[in-house]
N, C-alpha and C positions, 0 to 999 in steps of 0.2 A: 591535480585537478586537471580534465582536459578542457584547453582552453579554444580548442577548433570551433569554428563559427558553425552552426547547423542550420539547415535551410527546409524547409518543407517538401521537399524532395530527398536529400540525404538523410532524414530523420528515420526512415524506412530501411536503409539501406545496409544490408549484413556486414560488419566488420570482423568477425573473426566466431570460431566454432563454441567459443565460450561465454558467457552473458555477464559473469562476474569481471568486473574492474578492479584486482588487486588493492589499487590505492582507496577506492570506495571503502574495501570491507575492512583495508586498515584504518582509515577514518572513522568510519562508525566502530570497531571493534575497539578502538581506543576509549571509547565513552561509555564500554560497556558498563563500569562500574556506577554510573551515574544514571541509567536509565530510569531507572524506579524512584529517583529525586525528584518529586514534584517543584523544586527550586533549583535543580541542577542544570545541565545542557539540556536536558529534553524537557525542560519548563512548556516549552510551547507544544510539544505532542500531547502532554496533559491535557493543556487547553484544549486541543483539537478533538481529543479522541471522544468526546461528549457527543460535540457537533458530529462526528463520523458515524456512531453508533445510532444516533438517532435515525440518521438513513438508513445504515445496514436494517436495521430492527423493521422499520417500514416496508422496506425490499423484501425482506424474509416473510413479514406476514403475507404482502402481496403477492409474491410468487409461488410460496406454498401453500397459501390457504389457511396460515396458522390463525388463532384468535390472539387479536394485538394484546389482550391482558393476559395472554398464557406467560408464566414465568419462565419457561423451558422449550420454546419454540422449536428450536433445533435437537430437541430429544430423539434419538436412533440415527441423527443426519453427520456425514462423514464433512469434516471442514478442513480448509487448508487455509492458511495463510503464508503466502511466501516474501521473504523480506522483513520475516517479523520482529526485526531486531530484538530485545529482550523480553517480547511478549505481552507488551501495552494493550494489544487487540486481542491475542489470544486468550488472555484468561477471562475478559467479560465473553468471549465467545466458548469457551468452555461453561460458564455459569449459567448461559443462556441454552444448556444442554447439549452442545455439540463434542463430536469425538474429533478433538481438534490435535491437528498436525501445522507444526511450525519450522519454517526453514528459513535457514540464513545464512550470508556466505560469510558472517566473520564468526570464527569459534569462540572467541569471548563473549558474543552475546548469547550464543546458544548454553554456555555454562552459564551465565546469569539466569537467562530465564528458566532453566531445567530449575535451578536453585532457588528462585524466588516461586514457583509453580509447586515445588514441593513443600515449601514454607506454607503455602497457601491451603494444601491438600488437594490442589488440583492434577487429573491425570493428564498431562499434555506431553506429545509425543514431538521432541525437538530435533531437528536434524539439522547438520551443517553441510555446505557443499552446495555444486551445483543442482538447480531445480531439476533439467531434464535428464540429469544421472541416477536419479533417486527413485526413478520408478514408479512415481505416484500416480494413480489412478481413481477416477469412478467417485470423485468429490461432490458431495450435492451442493456445497459453498466454497466457491475459491476467492480468495480477498487477496489484493496487492495493493496496499494503500501508499502512496509516495516512494516509490520504489521504481516503477517503469525509468523515470527519468537518471537513474544510478546504473544502469546494466547497459553493457558494452552492445549490445545486439538487439535493438527493441523488437524487431518481428521477428525474430527467434526465442527471446522471451514469452511475447502475446503467445507463440505456438504452443510453449510448455504449459503455460499455464492453460490454456484449449483442453490440451491433452490430458491434464491433470481433472479436468470437467465431467461430472458425468452428464450421459445425455439430455437429462432434463433439469440440469444443474443452474444452479445462479452464480455468477461472478460479479464482483465489486471491484472495481480500479480508483483510484484518486492520482491526481496528478496537478503541479501546478503548471498554470498556462504561461506560455510563450508571450509576452505580451510586454509593452512598455512600463507598466503598472506593476507588472511581478517583479521586473528587473529593479526598478527602483524601491519597492517595498520589501519583498522577499529576499533579494539579494542585496541589495547597497545599504539601505536602512538596518533591516533586522540582522545582518551580520556585523555593521560597523558599530550599531547599537546593543550589541552582545545578544541578541535574544535567540538566536540560534549560534553554534562553533563557526567560528571562521574555515570557509572551504565545503561549508555543508553543500552549496548549491552550485550548480554551474547553468546559469540561464540558457544557456546556447542549447542546453538538454532538456529543457522542459518539454511537452509535448500539447499539441494543441488538441482542444478536442477534436477537428477535420483529421489531424492526422492520427489519433487514437480510433476515430471511427474508422478509417481504411489498414488500420492494423490488425484489428480486430476482425473486419471484413476479410481480411485474405487468410486469417486463422478460422473462418466460419464461423464466426457469431456476427450475431446482432445486438448494436449497441442501442441501450435505452436513453432516453431524455434526461442529458446531464442536468446535473444540479452544481451552483456555484457555492462556493465557500469564501465567503467574504469577511472583512471585519471592520469596524464601527466603535468610535468609542463609547456610545450609549450600550450598542449589544455586545459588544467584543465579535468573537467569532461566531458563526451564524449559517446556516442555511439561506441561500438566495438566489435570484435569476441573475446577479452579477457573477458572471465568470472570468472577471479581469484577473482575478489574483490566482484561484485554485478551483478545483471540481471534482466531483464523485459523481461516477455512474454504474449503471448494470450494465451485463452483458449476457446473452444467451445461445445458444447452440441455434443456426438458422435453420 
C-alpha cells in the first residue's frame, strides 16, 4: 500500500498516465475466490450491497422517471460498473434489466465474475484492464463504488468515468470519507478485527465530498446531494445524513 499522506490539494494531482495501482489489483485479485462467500473476506460488501442498491434504485427512478414498482427499470439501458470486483453489483443491475459491462483491474476478479454470472444465467460483459483504454462510451448508468480511493490518478479516473457516460446519463459513486472517524473505524478497527482484509484501506487516499465535488466539476459533471452510509448496533449499515464514515452520491453532465 502507498502510505504517503494525502491532503485536500494533492488528492487531485495527476501522478501517472495509468489509473491502476498494480499492488491494489494484486491485493483484490488474491481475494477473487472469496468474493461471493457472504461469510468470507467480502462479508462487509455483502452487507453493504443492499444499502447501496436502495440508493441506486431510488436514483434510477428519479433520474429516468421509472415506476418505483417496476421490476426492470434499467431495461434497454446500458450500464457500466467500473471496478466491479467479482460482480456483486453487476448481477443485481443486470436483474434490474440493464445491459451491464463490468470492468476490473484484476484478471482473477473478471474470471470469477464471468463464471458466477454464467452460473446464474446472466449475460454480463466483463472486461479486464484500464478503463480509459477500453473505449467504453454512451452508458446510461455508470457506477463506481468503493473504487476511487484505490486508483493512482483520481482526476484521470473521474474523467474516464465521465467519458463513458451518455449525455443524459446518471453516474453513482461511493467512497469512504477521510475523517478521524473513518480512520479509527474503517481502517484501524475493521482491519484489526478482521472485518475487512488487512491492507484493504489506505486512509490517506480516502476522498472527502468536497474533493469529489471538485473532481467531478473538473470533468464537466454536477454532483448531487451526497448521502451518508453509517453503522449502528441497532440498524447495522444504513443510509443516513452522517457522512463521517462513507457516502454515496449521484452525478450528471453539467
